[in-house]
N, C-alpha and C positions, 0 to 999 in steps of 0.2 A: 590489478597489475600482476605480471608474472615475475616471481622471484624463485630462488632455489628453495626447495622443500627441505625440511629438517630430516636428516638421514634416518633417525629412529622411527619415522612414521611411514617409511617406504619399504615395501617388501616384507613387512613384519607379518608373520602368520597370525590368523585370527585365533583367539582363545576360545575355549569351550563356551564360556558365558556369552561371548559375542555371537557365536554360531547359533546358540539356543535363542538368543534375542532376535536374530535375523530370521530364524525359522518361525518364531511366534508372530513376527510382523507379517511374514508372507502368508501364514495361515489365516490371520485376521483379514487380509485383503481377499483371499479366496472365499472365505465364509461370506463376506459382505457382497461379493459379486454373484453369489448363488441366487438363482431365481426365486427360490422359496423364501429366503431371508428378505429379499427386496419386497416380495408380495406381502410378507408379514408386516413390514413397516407400513406399506400402503394400506393394508386392511385396518391398521390401528390409526390411520390418518397422521402418520409421523414421517411423511415424505421428506420434510425439511431436515429432520434429524438423520434420516438415512443418507441424504446427500452430504451432510456435514460429516457423518461418521465415515463414509466411503472415502471422501477427500482426505480426511484425517489419516486413515489407515494407509492410503497410497503415499501421502507425503512422509509419514513416519517410516515407511518402507524404502522410499526412494532417496531420502537424504543421505544415509550412510553410503549408498552406492555413488551418488554424485560427489560426496566428500572424498571418497577413494580416488575417483577420477580426477578431481581437482588437484589432489596431492601428486598424482601420477604425471599430470601435464605441467605442474608447477604454477597453477593458477592460485596464487596466494596473495593476500593483502599484507604488505610489509608495514611494520610500525613506522610512524612518522610523527613530526612535531604536532600536527593538527589532529592526530588520531588518538583514540583513547585506549587502544589495545597495545600490548607490549611484545607479542610474539607473532611471527607470520601465521596467518590463519587462512584456511581454504575459503575460496569464493565459490560461485556457481550454485549456492543454495537455492537461488531463485528458480533455477531450472527444475528442481524437484517440486517446488510449490506450483509452478506453471504446469508441469506434467500432471500433478494430482488434480488440479482444476480441469485441465483439458480432458483427461480420461473420464472423470466424473460427468462432465457435460456431454461428452460424446456417447457415453453409455446410457444416459438417462434423458436426453433432450432431443426434441425435434427442433432444428434450428430455425428461428425466425430470421427475417432479413436483417434486422438490427443486430441480433446476436452474432450472425455471420460476420458482419462488419467489425464489431468489437473483437471477436475472436481472431480474425485475420490480422487486424491492426495490432492487437496485443502480441501475436506471434512474431510480427516484424520487430516490435520493440524488444521482445525477449531475445530473439536471435542476435540482434545487434548488441544487446547488453552482454550476452555470453561472449561475443567476440571482444567486446571492450574489457571484460573481466580477464581475458587471456592476454590481449596485446595492447590494451590501453589506447583507445581511439581518441582523436582530437575532439574537443567539445562540439565543434561545428558539425562534425560527422554524426555524432550522437543526436544532436538537435535535428539534423536532416532526416535521420531515421525515424524520429518521433513524429515529425511532420508527415512523413510518408504513411506511418501507421494511422494518424488521424485522418489523412486524406482517404484512405481505404474505408475507415469507419463511416465517414461522411458520405462516401460513394454509395454506401448501403442504407442511407437515410438517417444515420445517427446525427441529427443536427438539432441544436437548441431552437426553441421557438419563443425566445425572450422578447424580441422585437415584433410588435403586431404586424400582421400581413398587409395592412393598409398603409404602413409607413413606406416612404420612398426607399427603394433598394433594400427592403426588409430582408429578403433572402440572403443577399450578400453580407449584410450586417450580422445576421444569425450565423452564417458560415464563419466569419471572422471571430465572433464571440466563441463559437464552438472550438475553433483551433486554439484560441487563447486559453479556454477552460481546460482542455486536455493537456496542453503543454504546462500550464501552471500547476495543476494537480499532480501530474506525473513527476515533475521536477521537485515540487514541494515535498512529496513523500520521499523521493530519492535523497534530498538534502537532509532529511531527518534520520536517515539510516546511518547514524553515527554512534549509537550506543546499542549494546546487546538488547534485543527484544523490542526496541522502540518502533521501528517501521512496521514490523510484523504485528505487534500488539495494536498499533493504531489501525492497521488493516482489518484486524479482527473486530475492533470496536466499531469502525465505520461501516463495515459490512453488516454487522448485527443491527445497527440502527437503520440502515437502508432496508434490511429485511423487515424489521418491525413497522417502519413507515409504509413499506409496500403492502404489508398486511392491512394496515389501517386504511389505505386507499384502494383496497380490493384489486391488487395487482399480483395474483398468485404466481405468475410466471417469473416476475422479478423477485418475488419473495423466495422462490426456490433457487433462483440463479445466484443469490447472494450466499446461499448456504455452502457451496463448495469452497468459496473464498475463505469463509470462517474456518471450515475444517482443515483446509490445506495449510493455512497459517498456524493453526493450533498444532498440527503435526510437525511443523518446522520448529516451533518455539522451544521444545525440550532440548534441542541441539544448540540453540543460539542464546537462550536466556536461562542460564544455569550457573550454579556455584562453580567457581574456578575459571569462569570465562567461556566464551563461545567456542565451540568446536568447528563451526562453519558460519560464514556470513551469507546474507542474501545476495550480495553483490549488486552491481548495476542492473543486471537482468531481473532480479527479484523485486527490488524496490521500484523500478520503473514499471514492472508488470502490475504490481499492486496499485500504484497510482493510476496507471492507464485504465485498469479495470474498474476501479472506484469511480473515475471520471465518466466512464461509459455507463455504469449503473445510474449515475445521476442524470445523464442526458436521456437515457431510454425511459426513465420513469416519468409518470404524470403525478406530481406531488400535491396537486390541489385542483379542485374543479372551479373554474371561473374566478380564480384568485391568483393572478400572476405573481404577486408579491410573496405569498406563502410558497408558491411553487418554486420561486427563485431562492428564497431564504432557507428552505428546508435542507437541500444538499449543502448549501454554504455553511450552515450551522453544524451539520454532521462532519464536515471536513474543515471546521474552523481552525483547528490547531495547525495543520500544515499550511493552510492558506494564510493565516495570520503570521506564521513564522517567516514564510517566504516574502511577504509584504514588509514586515518589520525589518528583517535583515536587509532587504533591498533598499529601503529608505535610509537606514543607518549607513550603509556602505556608500550610497551616493552623497549623502550629506557630509560624511567624513572624508570624502574624496578618495575612497579606496578603489572605486570603479568609475570610469568615465564613459564607457561605451558597452554595447551588447557583447562584443567579443571578450572584453575584460570581465564582464559579469559571468559569462559562461566559463571562463578559465579560472576565475578567482576561487580559492579555497581558504577557509579560515575557521577558527573555533569561535564562531559568533552566533550560533543557532541556539534555540531555546534550551536544549539539553546541556550545551556548554555553559550557558549563563547560570542555569540552576546548579551545576557542579561548582561554578565559581562562588556561589553563595555558601558553599560548605556542604552541600548534599552529596551523598555517595552516588555512584552511577545508578545503582538499583533504586535508590530513593528518587532520583531525578526521573527515571523512567516511570515509576509508579505515580508520581505526582502528575506527569503529563497524561498518563492513562486516565486519572480521575478528572482532570480538566476536560479531556476529550469526551468522557462519559457525561459530565455535567452539561456540556454544550449539546451533546446528542439528545439528552433528555429534553432540552429546550426545543429541539426540532420536533420531537414527538408531541410536546404540548402545543406547539404552534398549529398543528393540524386541526385540533378541535377548539381552538381558542376563539373568543369573540375579538372584535377589533381592539377593544380596550385591553383585554388579556394579552393579545398578541404584542401590543406595544410594550407591556410590562415584561413579557418574555424577552423581547429584543433588548430592552434596557438592561435586564439581568445579564444577558449574554455579553453586552457591551461592557458591563462592570467587570465580568470575569476576565475579558480580554485586557481591560485597563489594568487590572491587578497583575496580569502576566507582563504587561509592558513595564510597569513599575519595577517588578522583580528583575526583569531582564536589564533594565537600566542600572539597578544596583549591581547586578552580576557583571555588567560591562565595566563599571567603575572599578570593581575589585580585580578583574582580570587584566585591566589596562588595555583592552582591545576595543 
């Protein structure tokens, strides 16, 4: 939302330290864009590291520029009862993350049909998110923009194949499931953008596990495609997850971009050969934290009568997500974020184990994941009782 910026942050000349730091970031980008540097990484078979490093440098360079722009136009997130920050904080950080990923991909990739679809769809979601960060769009408009982005991706063939082709209306069912998958993951990540470093860190963790799993399943293209997301999010993190509080937020644009892109990675990948259950559960386990949170919160809100319809669900805001519950248990914000990181990492490791597991081992892995989620549900229940919400 747009509020008045603090006067001491506008028009203030940059100090020598800030100028030196900005110059160093620019030099790092120029060095990594050099052909010889790129060739050296390729010769050492470190293409993935190069892509992550370039996206990191671009994001590190772009965030201060975007922050200054957000301050200039008044795109600030004001403190409110349901929020955890106490001073107006610039938004639009997601524009820097998206730009870093986009430039890295454009500079290094030949676009496949599916990648074109996800890239264009993500661009629609990001642009709509930027507008929302500035003027605060109605929830239905944002949802419509997300549907448009998914429609573009599906138009380029990014469609789930969960329902077997021999089922009646299998294509239509897969299209509906794809739409629901994109919308659920996109909004689930967006809902978790409520504490410094949380959505960004989960984006890093999920992209890393998608990369590792893609390597396991011999999908080098997808393996390399996950790297820019890791690097761009890492480049944003020092400005967002830091002592003294965030200097900039992802905003709607950034959180929805991370969620949309992760959903696209999941759909584009082939996560198991001739084993549809493993293929389905692998991305679900990697994204289990945001998926569980959106499902758990949704059920609680309906059961407690807080929402009665889709418009109410879209418009409802409250401090009832996993990070709010953990804070209600007495954890600090930083402790809550790190705890969620470790939970996401544990479930991501389950996804990696699932690929090579026998049927018996796969069942045990799934039981283990269910136990982890059950522990979270119990902790959230205690947190809900203490918060009174």
